[in-house]
GUDRENKE-121552 format. One record per residue (C-alpha): x, y, z; residue in three letters; residue number from 0. Coordinates in pm, whole numbers, plus 32768, in hexadecimal, padded with zeros to 4 digits. Each point is the difference from the previous one (the first is absolute). Layout:
BEGIN
+------+------+------+-----+-----+
:   xx :   yy :   zz :   r :   k :
+------+------+------+-----+-----+
:    X :    Y :    Z : ALA : NUM :
...
+------+------+------+-----+-----+
//
This chain:
BEGIN
+------+------+------+-----+-----+
:   xx :   yy :   zz :   r :   k :
+------+------+------+-----+-----+
: 8000 : 8000 : 8000 : MET :   0 :
: 8124 : 80E9 : 803B : ALA :   1 :
: 8055 : 7FD7 : 7E8F : THR :   2 :
: 7E9C : 805C : 7FA2 : VAL :   3 :
: 8003 : 8141 : 80C9 : THR :   4 :
: 815B : 804F : 7F78 : GLY :   5 :
: 7F7B : 7FE6 : 7E9D : LEU :   6 :
: 7ED2 : 80D4 : 8057 : LEU :   7 :
: 80EA : 810F : 807B : ALA :   8 :
: 80A9 : 800E : 7EA9 : ARG :   9 :
: 7ED2 : 8041 : 7F24 : VAL :  10 :
: 8005 : 8141 : 7F2D : PRO :  11 :
: 7F0C : 80AE : 80E9 : TRP :  12 :
: 80C0 : 7F9C : 813A : ALA :  13 :
: 8035 : 816B : 806A : ASP :  14 :
: 7E8E : 8058 : 7FF9 : GLN :  15 :
: 7F6B : 804D : 8155 : ALA :  16 :
: 7EDB : 7F11 : 7FD4 : TRP :  17 :
: 80E8 : 7EE1 : 7FA8 : TRP :  18 :
: 80E5 : 8049 : 8126 : VAL :  19 :
: 7ECE : 7FF7 : 80E3 : ALA :  20 :
: 7F9F : 7EAB : 7F74 : ILE :  21 :
: 815E : 7F76 : 803A : LEU :  22 :
: 8007 : 808B : 8162 : GLU :  23 :
: 7EC0 : 7F48 : 804D : ARG :  24 :
: 8070 : 7EBC : 7F5D : SER :  25 :
: 8172 : 7FD2 : 804A : SER :  26 :
: 80A3 : 7F1D : 80FB : ASN :  27 :
: 8030 : 8115 : 80FF : GLY :  28 :
: 8046 : 8171 : 7FD6 : LEU :  29 :
: 802E : 808D : 815E : PRO :  30 :
: 7F99 : 816E : 801D : ARG :  31 :
: 8039 : 80CB : 813B : GLU :  32 :
: 7EB2 : 8083 : 8077 : GLY :  33 :
: 7F57 : 7F7B : 7EC5 : GLY :  34 :
: 7EE0 : 7F12 : 7FC9 : TRP :  35 :
: 80D7 : 7ECA : 7FD4 : THR :  36 :
: 80ED : 7F4D : 80E7 : SER :  37 :
: 808A : 7EBE : 7F73 : TYR :  38 :
: 8041 : 7EEC : 80FA : VAL :  39 :
: 7FF1 : 7EA6 : 7F60 : PRO :  40 :
: 7F82 : 7EE2 : 80D6 : LEU :  41 :
: 812A : 7F2C : 7F9E : ALA :  42 :
: 8141 : 8023 : 7F3C : ASP :  43 :
: 8011 : 7FB4 : 7E8D : GLU :  44 :
: 805A : 7E93 : 803A : THR :  45 :
: 7EEE : 7FCF : 8104 : PHE :  46 :
: 8107 : 7FA4 : 8102 : LEU :  47 :
: 7FF2 : 8112 : 8105 : THR :  48 :
: 7ECC : 808E : 80A6 : SER :  49 :
: 800D : 817D : 8020 : ARG :  50 :
: 7EB5 : 803F : 80AB : LEU :  51 :
: 7F63 : 7F5E : 8134 : PRO :  52 :
: 7F53 : 7EB8 : 7FB9 : GLY :  53 :
: 7EAD : 808B : 805E : TRP :  54 :
: 8005 : 80DB : 7ECA : GLN :  55 :
: 7FF7 : 7EC0 : 7F33 : VAL :  56 :
: 7F35 : 7F16 : 80D8 : TRP :  57 :
: 7EEC : 80EF : 806B : VAL :  58 :
: 7F95 : 804F : 7E97 : PRO :  59 :
: 8008 : 7E8E : 7FAB : LEU :  60 :
: 7F2F : 7FB2 : 8133 : ALA :  61 :
: 7F0C : 8113 : 7F9E : ALA :  62 :
: 7FDC : 7F69 : 7EA5 : GLY :  63 :
: 7FC9 : 7EA9 : 8097 : LEU :  64 :
: 7EF4 : 808F : 80E3 : LEU :  65 :
: 7F4B : 8091 : 7ED3 : LEU :  66 :
: 7FE6 : 7EA4 : 7F69 : THR :  67 :
: 7F97 : 7F48 : 813D : LEU :  68 :
: 7EEE : 80E4 : 8085 : VAL :  69 :
: 7ECD : 7FB4 : 7F26 : PRO :  70 :
: 7F71 : 8166 : 7FE9 : PRO :  71 :
: 8157 : 8087 : 7F9F : LEU :  72 :
: 8042 : 7EE6 : 7F0A : TRP :  73 :
: 7EB8 : 8046 : 7F4F : LEU :  74 :
: 8081 : 815E : 7FB5 : ARG :  75 :
: 8169 : 7FBC : 7F9E : VAL :  76 :
: 7FDF : 7EBC : 7F3B : ARG :  77 :
: 7FA6 : 80C3 : 7EC7 : VAL :  78 :
: 816E : 806B : 7FF0 : VAL :  79 :
: 8063 : 7E90 : 7FE5 : VAL :  80 :
: 7F01 : 7FD1 : 7EEB : THR :  81 :
: 808C : 8131 : 7F4C : LEU :  82 :
: 815F : 7F6A : 800B : ALA :  83 :
: 7F70 : 7EB2 : 7F89 : HIS :  84 :
: 7F54 : 8093 : 7ED0 : GLU :  85 :
: 8123 : 80E0 : 7FA1 : LEU :  86 :
: 80DD : 7ECC : 801F : GLY :  87 :
: 7F2E : 7F5F : 7EF0 : HIS :  88 :
: 8021 : 813A : 7F2E : ALA :  89 :
: 817A : 801D : 802A : ALA :  90 :
: 8035 : 7E90 : 7FB0 : ALA :  91 :
: 7F28 : 801D : 7EC9 : GLY :  92 :
: 80BB : 8133 : 7F84 : ILE :  93 :
: 814E : 7F4E : 8034 : LEU :  94 :
: 7F99 : 7EE8 : 7F12 : VAL :  95 :
: 7F71 : 80EA : 7EF9 : GLY :  96 :
: 7E91 : 7FFD : 805A : ARG :  97 :
: 7F38 : 8144 : 7FF7 : ARG :  98 :
: 7F76 : 8078 : 814D : PHE :  99 :
: 7EA6 : 8098 : 7FCC : THR : 100 :
: 7F65 : 802D : 8158 : GLY : 101 :
: 7FCF : 7F85 : 8163 : PHE : 102 :
: 7F08 : 7FFC : 811F : VAL : 103 :
: 8036 : 7FD2 : 8176 : VAL : 104 :
: 7EF0 : 7FBF : 8101 : ARG : 105 :
: 8004 : 8016 : 817B : SER : 106 :
: 7FAB : 7E8C : 8026 : ASP : 107 :
: 815C : 7F9E : 7F7A : MET : 108 :
: 7F75 : 7FB9 : 7EA5 : SER : 109 :
: 805C : 80B2 : 7EC0 : GLY : 110 :
: 8080 : 7FC6 : 7EA3 : HIS : 111 :
: 80FE : 8085 : 7F0B : ALA : 112 :
: 7FD0 : 7FE1 : 7E8A : VAL : 113 :
: 8121 : 7FC6 : 7F10 : THR : 114 :
: 7FD9 : 7FC1 : 7E8D : VAL : 115 :
: 80D4 : 7F06 : 7F41 : GLY : 116 :
: 800A : 7E92 : 7F9F : LYS : 117 :
: 7EDB : 7F3F : 8098 : PRO : 118 :
: 80E7 : 7EEA : 8076 : ARG : 119 :
: 816F : 7FC0 : 8037 : GLY : 120 :
: 8118 : 8047 : 80F6 : ALA : 121 :
: 7FCA : 8178 : 7FF8 : GLY : 122 :
: 7E99 : 7FE9 : 8074 : LEU : 123 :
: 8059 : 7EF8 : 8104 : ALA : 124 :
: 8115 : 80DF : 808B : TRP : 125 :
: 7F15 : 812A : 800C : THR : 126 :
: 7EF6 : 7F34 : 80B3 : THR : 127 :
: 80FA : 7F6D : 80F8 : TRP : 128 :
: 80A0 : 8148 : 8067 : SER : 129 :
: 7EE6 : 8098 : 80CD : GLY : 130 :
: 801A : 7F44 : 8149 : TYR : 131 :
: 817B : 801D : 802E : PRO : 132 :
: 8005 : 8172 : 7F9E : ALA : 133 :
: 7FAB : 8096 : 8157 : PRO : 134 :
: 8109 : 7F2F : 80AF : ALA : 135 :
: 810C : 8053 : 7EFF : LEU : 136 :
: 7FA4 : 816E : 8016 : LEU : 137 :
: 8020 : 7FE6 : 817C : ALA : 138 :
: 8168 : 7F88 : 7FD7 : VAL : 139 :
: 804E : 812F : 7F2B : GLY : 140 :
: 7F5E : 80EF : 80F8 : LEU : 141 :
: 80C3 : 7F73 : 8126 : VAL : 142 :
: 8147 : 8011 : 7F3E : ALA : 143 :
: 7FB5 : 8168 : 7F9C : ALA : 144 :
: 7FA6 : 8064 : 8164 : ALA : 145 :
: 813C : 7F66 : 8092 : LEU : 146 :
: 80E0 : 8087 : 7EEC : GLY : 147 :
: 7F87 : 8168 : 8009 : GLY : 148 :
: 7F41 : 7FF8 : 7EB6 : TRP : 149 :
: 7EA3 : 8030 : 808E : ALA : 150 :
: 7FCD : 815E : 7F68 : PRO : 151 :
: 805B : 7F88 : 7EA2 : LEU : 152 :
: 7F15 : 7ED6 : 8022 : VAL : 153 :
: 7EE5 : 80E1 : 8075 : LEU : 154 :
: 8036 : 80E2 : 7ED3 : GLY : 155 :
: 7FF9 : 7ED2 : 7F1A : ALA : 156 :
: 7EBE : 7F81 : 80A1 : VAL : 157 :
: 7F5C : 8154 : 7FD0 : ALA : 158 :
: 8066 : 8004 : 7E90 : LEU : 159 :
: 7F88 : 7E9A : 7FC5 : ILE : 160 :
: 7EAF : 804D : 809F : CYS : 161 :
: 7FDF : 8136 : 7F27 : LEU : 162 :
: 803C : 7F32 : 7EC6 : VAL : 163 :
: 7F14 : 7EEE : 8079 : CYS : 164 :
: 7EDF : 80F5 : 801D : LEU : 165 :
: 7FE2 : 7FE3 : 7E87 : VAL : 166 :
: 7FB2 : 7E8D : 8026 : PHE : 167 :
: 7F08 : 7FFD : 8120 : VAL : 168 :
: 7EAB : 7F70 : 7FAB : ARG : 169 :
: 7F31 : 8066 : 812E : SER : 170 :
: 7FD6 : 812E : 80DF : TRP : 171 :
: 8067 : 7F35 : 8130 : ALA : 172 :
: 8141 : 7F95 : 7F51 : THR : 173 :
: 8046 : 8168 : 7FA1 : ALA : 174 :
: 7FCE : 806B : 8169 : GLY : 175 :
: 80EE : 7EF9 : 808A : VAL : 176 :
: 810A : 8044 : 7EF9 : THR : 177 :
: 7FE4 : 8178 : 8030 : LEU : 178 :
: 800F : 7FE3 : 817C : ALA : 179 :
: 813A : 7F29 : 7FF3 : VAL : 180 :
: 80A1 : 80E4 : 7EFF : GLY : 181 :
: 7FB1 : 8142 : 80BA : LEU : 182 :
: 807B : 7F72 : 814A : THR : 183 :
: 8146 : 7F89 : 7F64 : ALA : 184 :
: 8029 : 814B : 7F48 : GLY : 185 :
: 7FC8 : 80CD : 813B : ALA : 186 :
: 80FD : 7F32 : 80C4 : LEU : 187 :
: 80F7 : 8027 : 7EE3 : TRP : 188 :
: 7FD2 : 8179 : 7FE0 : TRP : 189 :
: 8008 : 8050 : 8174 : TRP : 190 :
: 8128 : 7F20 : 802F : ARG : 191 :
: 805F : 7F69 : 814E : SER : 192 :
: 80D6 : 7ECB : 7FDD : ASP : 193 :
: 7F9C : 7F6C : 814D : GLU : 194 :
: 7E8D : 8034 : 7FB8 : ARG : 195 :
: 8023 : 7F76 : 7E9F : SER : 196 :
: 80B8 : 7ECA : 807A : SER : 197 :
: 7EFD : 7FCA : 8110 : THR : 198 :
: 7EE4 : 800B : 7F03 : VAL : 199 :
: 80B2 : 7F0B : 7F19 : LEU : 200 :
: 8037 : 7F0B : 811D : LEU : 201 :
: 7E92 : 8011 : 8069 : VAL : 202 :
: 7F8C : 7FC8 : 7E9A : VAL : 203 :
: 80FC : 7EE7 : 7FD0 : ALA : 204 :
: 7F73 : 7F47 : 812D : ALA : 205 :
: 7E9D : 802D : 7F7F : VAL : 206 :
: 8063 : 7F80 : 7EA7 : LEU : 207 :
: 80C0 : 7ED2 : 8082 : LEU : 208 :
: 7EF6 : 7F8A : 80F3 : VAL : 209 :
: 7EF5 : 805A : 7F00 : GLY : 210 :
: 80AD : 7F24 : 7EFF : ALA : 211 :
: 7FEE : 7EDC : 80F3 : TRP : 212 :
: 7E93 : 8045 : 804A : ARG : 213 :
: 7FA7 : 801A : 7E8F : HIS : 214 :
: 80AB : 7EB9 : 7FA3 : VAL : 215 :
: 7F65 : 7F52 : 812E : ALA : 216 :
: 7EA8 : 8076 : 7F91 : ALA : 217 :
: 802F : 7F7D : 7E9F : VAL : 218 :
: 808D : 7EB5 : 8081 : ALA : 219 :
: 7EBD : 7FC9 : 80C2 : ARG : 220 :
: 7F20 : 8062 : 7EDA : ALA : 221 :
: 80C0 : 7FD3 : 7EB8 : PRO : 222 :
: 7ED9 : 801C : 7F13 : ARG : 223 :
: 7FFC : 812E : 7F18 : ARG : 224 :
: 815B : 8063 : 8079 : SER : 225 :
: 814F : 8039 : 7F58 : ASP : 226 :
: 807E : 7E9F : 8057 : PRO : 227 :
: 7EBE : 7F6B : 7F73 : ALA : 228 :
: 8032 : 80C9 : 7EC2 : GLU : 229 :
: 8168 : 7F89 : 7FEE : LEU : 230 :
: 7F7D : 7E9D : 801E : GLY : 231 :
: 7F34 : 8041 : 7EC5 : ARG : 232 :
: 811C : 80AC : 7F48 : LEU : 233 :
: 810C : 7EFC : 804F : THR : 234 :
: 8017 : 7E86 : 8032 : PRO : 235 :
: 8045 : 8036 : 8173 : LEU : 236 :
: 7EE8 : 8008 : 8103 : PRO : 237 :
: 7F9B : 8131 : 80CA : GLY : 238 :
: 808E : 7F7A : 8148 : TRP : 239 :
: 8159 : 7FF7 : 7F5F : PHE : 240 :
: 7FEA : 8173 : 7FB3 : TRP : 241 :
: 7F8B : 804C : 8161 : VAL : 242 :
: 8139 : 7F4B : 8074 : GLY : 243 :
: 80E0 : 80D8 : 7F25 : THR : 244 :
: 7F5B : 8139 : 808F : HIS : 245 :
: 8040 : 7F82 : 8161 : VAL : 246 :
: 816D : 7FBA : 7FAE : LEU : 247 :
: 803B : 815A : 7F70 : VAL : 248 :
: 7F51 : 80B0 : 8120 : ILE : 249 :
: 80C7 : 7F2C : 80F6 : ALA : 250 :
: 8141 : 8062 : 7F4D : ALA : 251 :
: 7F9A : 816F : 8012 : ALA : 252 :
: 7FBD : 7FD8 : 8175 : THR : 253 :
: 8157 : 7F67 : 802D : GLY : 254 :
: 80A2 : 811A : 7F3A : ALA : 255 :
: 7F5C : 8107 : 80DB : ILE : 256 :
: 806E : 7F45 : 8137 : GLY : 257 :
: 8164 : 7FF5 : 7F7B : TRP : 258 :
: 7FFF : 8177 : 7FB9 : LEU : 259 :
: 7F83 : 804D : 815D : LEU : 260 :
: 80F8 : 7F18 : 80AC : VAL : 261 :
: 8124 : 808B : 7F38 : ARG : 262 :
: 7F94 : 8164 : 804F : ALA : 263 :
: 7FEB : 7FB7 : 8173 : ALA : 264 :
: 814F : 7F50 : 802D : THR : 265 :
+------+------+------+-----+-----+
//
């Protein structure tokens, strides 16, 4: 990421005030005396040495866990997991050359993303498979960004992605969720505070990781009309096999997050 920000600082308009402001709000730390930003990464660049008290990592993670375990809170935050799920389908489809045309998310954890391309084949199977692991894999990225001091850049990227995705929403509720996530990320990016940004990313990462487990557990209990069932129709392998692959990837993501946290704390 340091290379990315270095390249961004060399564009022809690099001396423009608006571009400097964007870089200040996105870079891996630009300490300013008395200013609005104070960069203090949660861990060093190799994730070996903790630089902040452990509570600044564990409390946000515990808060995110609480959001997923208390039923009234979970009913309100699970739509974020569904959003990551559907955009995971979209991103996977785009990577294999399919055309993303729209998506819907609902508060009951259901939703759908539409990509246009070949009606069968590996590309469609990959696109269909990618939804359930997406929140967990995103959680790994958020934890790594929070620990490495890249939370502001990630928040700016989330705001930009949500802005682009507004073109593809197919319901007012979906537009509201996407806009709310984008505006929140954009506000945190603009009024930069590295500690606050990292805290938010850790909370969201916990919600996404536990939410990924809850989503795959729900589909394992009732596989009909689900992504694994669709994969069973698209491929020679049964739906339970695809549920197993989702479990393995989410377990690997959980292990990766655990490794990042242990390395940052020792």
